[in-house]
C-alpha positions in Angstrom: 60.3 20.5 74.1 64.1 20.6 73.5 63.6 23.1 70.8 61.5 25.3 73.1 64.2 25.1 75.8 66.9 25.8 73.3 64.9 28.8 72.1 64.4 30.0 75.6 68.1 29.6 76.4 69.0 31.5 73.3 66.6 34.2 74.2 68.0 34.4 77.7 71.5 34.5 76.4 70.6 37.2 74.0 68.9 39.2 76.8 71.9 38.7 79.0 74.2 39.8 76.3 72.1 42.8 75.6 72.1 43.7 79.2 75.8 43.1 79.5 76.4 45.3 76.5 74.1 48.0 78.0 76.1 48.1 81.2 79.4 49.0 79.7 77.6 51.5 77.5 76.5 53.4 80.6 80.1 54.1 81.6 81.0 56.4 78.7 77.7 58.2 79.4 78.8 58.7 83.0 82.2 60.0 81.8 80.6 62.3 79.4 78.4 63.8 82.2 81.5 63.9 84.4 83.3 66.0 81.8 80.4 68.4 81.5 80.1 68.8 85.3 81.8 71.8 86.9 85.3 71.4 88.2 85.2 71.9 92.0 88.1 74.1 92.9 88.9 74.7 96.6 90.0 78.3 97.1 92.5 78.7 100.0 94.7 81.4 101.1 96.9 82.5 104.0 97.2 86.0 105.4 100.9 85.9 106.0 102.4 88.4 108.4 105.5 89.7 106.7 108.3 92.0 108.0 108.9 95.1 105.9 112.7 94.9 105.8 112.9 98.2 104.0 111.4 100.0 107.0 113.4 98.0 109.5 116.7 98.6 107.6 115.9 102.3 107.1 115.1 103.0 110.8 117.9 100.8 112.3 120.4 102.1 109.7 119.6 105.7 110.3 119.9 105.4 114.1 123.0 103.3 113.8 124.7 106.0 111.7 123.8 108.7 114.3 125.0 106.5 117.2 128.3 105.8 115.4 128.8 109.5 115.0 128.2 110.0 118.7 130.6 107.3 119.7 133.3 108.6 117.3 132.9 112.0 119.0 134.0 110.4 122.2 131.1 111.3 124.5 127.8 109.5 123.7 126.6 110.1 127.2 126.4 113.8 126.5 123.5 113.2 124.2 121.3 111.8 127.0 119.3 114.3 128.9 116.1 113.4 130.8 114.5 116.9 131.0 115.0 117.3 127.2 113.3 113.9 126.6 110.4 114.9 128.9 109.9 118.2 127.0 110.0 116.6 123.5 108.4 113.2 124.0 105.8 114.1 126.6 105.0 117.4 125.0 104.6 115.9 121.6 102.1 113.3 123.0 100.1 115.9 124.9 99.9 118.5 122.1 98.9 115.8 119.5 96.1 114.8 121.8 94.8 118.4 121.5 94.3 117.9 117.8 92.8 114.4 118.0 91.0 112.4 120.6 92.9 110.4 123.2 91.6 107.2 121.6 92.9 108.3 118.2 96.4 108.9 119.6 96.5 105.6 121.4 95.3 103.8 118.3 98.0 105.4 116.2 100.6 103.9 118.5 99.4 100.4 117.6 99.0 101.3 114.0 102.7 102.2 113.8 103.5 98.5 114.0 101.6 98.0 110.7 104.5 99.8 109.0 106.8 97.1 110.1 104.6 94.0 110.4 101.7 93.7 108.0 99.6 91.0 106.2 100.7 90.5 102.7 98.1 90.2 100.0 99.0 91.0 96.4 96.4 92.4 94.1 97.3 89.8 91.4 96.6 86.9 93.8 93.4 88.5 94.9 92.2 88.8 91.3 93.1 85.2 90.6 91.2 84.1 93.7 88.1 86.0 92.6 88.2 84.8 89.1 88.4 81.2 90.4 85.3 81.8 92.5 83.5 83.6 89.6 84.2 80.6 87.2 82.8 78.2 89.8 79.7 80.3 90.4 79.2 80.6 86.6 78.7 76.9 86.4 77.3 75.9 89.7 75.5 79.1 90.6 76.2 81.5 93.4 74.8 79.1 96.0 77.6 76.7 94.9 80.1 78.9 96.7 78.7 78.0 100.1 81.2 75.2 100.5 84.0 77.6 100.0 83.2 79.8 103.0 85.2 77.7 105.4 88.3 78.1 103.2 88.0 81.9 103.2 88.4 82.6 106.9 91.9 84.0 106.3 90.3 87.3 105.1 87.3 88.7 106.9 86.4 91.0 104.1 86.5 88.3 101.4 84.4 86.0 103.6 81.8 88.7 104.0 81.8 89.4 100.3 81.2 85.8 99.3 78.6 85.4 102.1 76.6 88.2 100.7 76.6 86.5 97.3 75.6 83.2 98.7 72.7 84.8 100.6 71.3 86.0 97.3 72.1 89.7 97.8 71.7 91.6 94.5 75.0 92.6 92.9 74.4 96.4 93.2 73.6 96.0 96.9 76.8 93.9 97.4 78.9 96.5 95.7 77.3 99.3 97.8 77.8 97.5 101.1 81.4 96.5 100.4 82.4 99.9 99.0 81.1 101.6 102.2 83.3 99.3 104.3 86.3 100.0 102.1 85.7 103.7 102.4 85.3 103.5 106.2 88.6 101.5 106.5 90.5 104.0 104.4 89.2 106.8 106.5 90.4 105.1 109.7 93.9 104.6 108.2 93.9 108.3 107.0 93.1 109.4 110.5 95.9 107.3 112.0 98.4 108.6 109.5 97.2 112.1 110.2 98.0 111.5 113.9 101.6 110.5 113.0 102.0 113.5 110.7 100.7 115.8 113.4 103.2 114.4 115.8 105.9 114.9 113.2 104.9 118.6 113.0 104.7 119.0 116.8 108.0 117.3 117.7 110.3 119.9 116.2 108.2 122.7 117.7 108.6 121.1 121.1 112.3 120.9 120.5 112.3 124.6 119.8 110.3 125.3 123.0 112.9 123.2 124.9 115.7 125.2 123.3 114.0 128.4 124.6 113.6 127.0 128.0 117.3 126.0 128.1 118.4 129.5 126.9 116.3 131.2 129.6 117.8 129.0 132.3 121.3 129.6 131.0 120.8 133.4 130.8 119.3 133.5 134.2 122.2 131.8 135.8 125.2 133.5 134.2 126.6 134.2 137.6 126.8 130.4 138.2 129.2 128.9 135.7 128.3 125.3 136.8 124.7 125.7 135.6 125.5 127.0 132.2 126.5 123.6 130.8 123.3 121.7 131.8 121.1 124.5 130.6 122.9 124.6 127.2 122.5 120.8 127.0 118.8 121.1 127.4 118.7 123.9 124.8 120.5 121.9 122.2 119.3 118.4 122.9 115.6 119.3 122.7 116.1 120.5 119.2 118.1 117.3 118.4 115.4 115.0 119.9 112.6 116.8 118.1 114.3 116.5 114.7 115.1 112.9 115.3 111.5 111.9 116.2 109.9 113.9 113.3 112.2 113.0 110.5 113.2 109.5 111.4 110.1 108.1 113.1 106.8 109.9 112.7 106.8 111.2 109.1 108.4 108.1 107.5 106.0 105.8 109.3 103.1 107.9 108.2 104.1 107.6 104.6 104.6 103.9 104.9 101.1 103.6 106.5 99.6 105.4 103.5 101.3 103.0 101.1 100.1 99.9 103.0 96.7 101.4 103.3 96.5 102.0 99.5 97.6 98.4 98.8 95.0 97.0 101.2 92.3 99.2 99.6 93.2 97.8 96.2 92.8 94.2 97.3 89.5 95.0 99.0 88.3 96.8 95.9 89.1 93.7 93.8 87.1 91.6 96.2 84.2 94.0 96.1 84.1 94.2 92.3 84.4 90.5 92.0 81.6 89.8 94.5 79.3 92.3 92.8 80.0 90.7 89.4 79.2 87.2 90.7 76.0 88.6 92.2 75.0 90.0 88.8 76.0 86.6 87.2 78.3 88.3 84.7 80.7 86.4 82.5 84.1 85.8 84.3 85.9 87.0 81.2 84.3 90.4 81.6 85.4 90.4 85.2 89.0 89.7 84.1 88.9 92.7 81.8 87.6 94.8 84.6 90.4 93.7 86.9 93.0 94.6 84.3 91.7 98.1 84.0 92.5 98.9 87.7 95.6 96.7 88.2 99.1 98.0 87.4 100.7 96.5 84.3 103.0 94.2 86.4 100.0 92.8 88.3 97.5 92.2 85.5 96.1 88.7 85.1 95.7 86.3 82.2 93.4 83.7 83.8 91.6 82.6 80.6 94.5 82.8 78.2 
């Protein structure tokens, strides 16, 4: 009996030892599977509103130099004339409205602020962001990007691109939809810049018209010496105001809007290419090479190196 109990005790101890040995052995297996599991990366970004100090410095500096010249001349008040302002500013606005719709002209006024205050997104950062999403989708599948949508609210276009991929839209369809939106946005920016350029063309012409008005008034009142001065002021100041508005406001801001629009189109193109590549389940390394073909040398990425 004692031998039986001893045998049973030994068997129990052996079983317990075997079970005890089996439990620690399961932990390395868990670690191994943990190492093979995809690394969950949370993609975040912030659309920062940044001041373009080059534009601010250029505009303020140019006006400051002209104002300094007026003050040094001794009579800055002589450069203020309400009728001349009405002819140039009001006439420029009305004539520009002839070339475009009233809504386009009003929209261009708000778009002018984009040359001074705009959201900064660098193409390099956009490429890194898309490569991170592509690597995660490569391991977890496109549906695995669903938990990233809440972190992509900082950019409506990127959120839409990833949403199309998560919804199972084919890669070619994703690229077509996003490319159409990029093209539509670029056309709106081109139209707004066109309004500013048209205003830059009209302002000097309105200044010339004001000059002619002033000369006619002056020549019609040569018998009254007191009216010659105000008429001559209108004649000269309208040309002055027209040149100032065209060459210091409208045309420079139109060029800056074109530059900002090109940078924004580049970022959106990167998002569109990346989303289409994820939808086609391509290798992220191939996507990296594609990005580097469109990025300037200083912005190229080395994500997998």
